[in-house]
C-alpha positions in Angstrom: 102.1 86.8 118.5 103.4 88.9 115.7 102.1 91.8 113.8 100.8 92.2 110.3 103.2 94.5 108.6 102.5 96.2 105.3 105.5 97.7 103.6 106.6 98.7 100.1 109.9 99.2 98.3 111.0 100.4 94.8 113.6 98.4 92.9 115.5 99.2 89.8 117.5 96.6 88.0 120.3 98.7 86.5 121.6 95.6 84.7 118.7 95.6 82.2 118.8 97.9 79.2 115.5 99.5 80.1 116.4 99.8 83.8 113.5 97.6 84.8 111.8 99.3 87.7 108.9 98.1 89.9 107.1 98.9 93.1 107.0 95.9 95.4 104.3 95.5 98.0 105.2 93.4 100.9 102.8 91.9 103.5 103.8 89.7 106.4 101.3 87.2 107.5 102.5 85.6 110.8 101.9 81.9 111.4 102.5 79.9 114.5 106.0 78.4 114.7 104.5 74.9 115.1 102.8 75.3 111.7 106.0 76.0 109.8 106.8 72.4 108.9 103.3 71.8 107.6 103.3 74.9 105.4 106.8 74.2 104.1 105.8 70.6 103.5 102.8 71.7 101.3 104.9 74.1 99.4 107.7 71.5 99.0 105.2 69.0 97.6 103.8 71.6 95.2 100.5 71.7 97.2 100.0 75.5 96.8 96.2 75.1 97.2 96.6 73.7 100.8 99.0 76.6 101.7 96.6 79.2 100.2 93.6 77.7 102.1 95.6 77.6 105.4 96.5 81.3 105.0 93.1 82.4 103.8 91.4 80.7 106.7 93.8 82.4 109.1 93.5 85.8 107.4 90.0 85.8 105.8 90.2 89.6 105.2 93.0 88.8 102.7 91.4 85.7 101.1 91.2 87.1 97.6 94.8 88.4 97.4 96.2 85.3 99.1 94.7 82.9 96.5 95.7 85.2 93.6 99.2 85.5 95.0 99.6 81.8 95.6 98.3 80.9 92.1 100.7 83.3 90.5 103.6 82.0 92.7 102.7 78.4 91.7 102.7 79.4 88.0 106.1 81.0 88.4 107.5 78.0 90.2 106.3 75.8 87.4 107.7 78.0 84.7 104.2 79.1 83.5 104.4 82.8 84.5 104.1 85.6 82.0 107.3 87.3 81.1 107.4 90.9 82.0 107.5 93.2 79.0 107.7 97.0 79.1 105.8 98.8 76.4 105.0 102.4 75.9 
């Protein structure tokens, strides 16, 4: 059940001096309802690798981006993400 939906949006944070603006790419990867607790459990425990492997096995055509996205999400959750800087 479900459908893979690719979508995008543009955001502008008017509260920043430089009016930080970005293009956001969204992709829904449906999972079976009975798997929600397991995936949330992995994420809650900080086991990003298990979540990434689960999704990559379910959606092998997106394996690369899933692992890259989950690694970046883990870094962000642990405070290790690079700060965004706008430069000309």
